N, C-alpha and C positions, 0 to 999 in steps of 0.2 A: 722767941728764945734770945732775948737781948743779953749782951754781956758774955757771949761764949768765948771771947778772947782770941779769935782767929780771923784772918782775912782771906786765907787761901785754903782750898780743899783739894787733897790729892785724889785723883782717880786711881783705881786699883792698879793699872799697869805702871804709871809713874812711881807709885809707892813701891811696888815689887822691884821695878828696875833700879830705883834709888838704892836698894839694899843689895840686890844680886848683880847688877851691872851699873854701878854708879857712874862709870865713864860715859854712859849713853845720855845722861841728863846734861843738856847744854849749860854752860857756865852761867848765863844770865838767869835761867830758870832756877838753877841750884842756889844762886845768890838771893833770889826772891824768897826761897824756902828758908834759907839759913839766916837771912837778915830780918825776918818778920816774926821772930819768936816762935810761938806755937803754930802748928799747921794742923788743920782738921783732916780726919780720915773717917769715912762712914763705916759704921760697924758691919754693914753688909759686905764691905771689901774683905773682911775676915772669912766670911762664908765663900765668897767668890774665889779667894786664894786657896781655900781648902778643896773646893771642887776642882780647880785647875790642877792642883797637886794630885788629887785622886785620879784624874783623867790622864796624868802624865804630861801635862802641858806646862807645869811648873816643876822643873827638876832642880833639885838642890842636894848638896852633900849631907846636910843635917836633917834630922826629923822636922816635921812641920811645927811642932811645939817649940823647937829651938829657933826656927825661922821667926816665929811670932815674937819670941823673947827679944830677938835682936831688932826685928822690923818695927816693933812698937816702941820706938825711941822716946826719950823723955820729952822731945819737942813736939810729939804728936798728941793731939787731943781726939780721942775716939768720940764720934758723934753718933748717938743712937737713933734708930728709926723711931719716929714719933707719929702719932695719928695725923698731924698736920703735913708731915712729909709724905705719908701714904696717900693722903687726899691729893696733894700736889702732883703725884705721879699720874693721876687720872686727868689732871688739867694740862698736861703737856700737849703740844700740838699733835694732831692726828697723824702726821707723818713722822713723828719721833719714833726711833727704833723701839722694838718690843722687848729687848733684853731687860729683865727686871732689875738687874744690878745697875745698869746704865741709867735707867729711869729713876731709881732711888737716889743715885749719886747726883744726877743733874737736878732733881727736885730739891735735894738738900741744899745744893749751891744756890738755886733760885730762891727758895724760901728764906734762907738765912743771909742772902745778899753776899755770898762768898764768890771769889774768883776760883773757878775750877781749873786745876792744872791737869791737862789731858793730852794723850797722844792720839785720841780718836777724832778723825776729821768729821765724822757724822755728828758727834756732839757739838763740835765747834760750829759746824754749818747750821745746826738747828737754832742757834741763837736764843736758847731758853735761859741762859745765865751768862755772866761774864766768864770768859775763858782765856787762859794762858795756854796756848797750844804749842806743842813742838812735835815734829815728826819723829817717829821711832823706826830706825832702820838698823838692824844688827849687821854689822860688817863682820867678815871672818876674823879680823884682827881683834874684835871685841869679844869674841866667844871664848 
């Protein structure tokens, strides 16, 4: 998949946080995203967000469709799940977490040589792709 035009891939949590809690994204990470033109987002993140919303773990004032309209900003390039990415999910190390969304996102970053922006220390520590990690801790002042 040459020429996709992105260098960075947002994990689901940083994508959601960038929209719902933009103050939680550290300045240097925000600068990376804003200064590199288009940023990738796996299409599976849409399903993950929908499930989180249904389970009440993603609460917002607007309906989910409106969230997507805002959250799929012009600088985001939606990257679809491909057969190659699906195969790559099975090639991740045996100790890599079993969450299918995390596996698909990490496999996408690895296969496409993208840097994954994540708040997940398990993905960072697995070293299956380049990672730009930042810890996410919601303080009371940010709520």
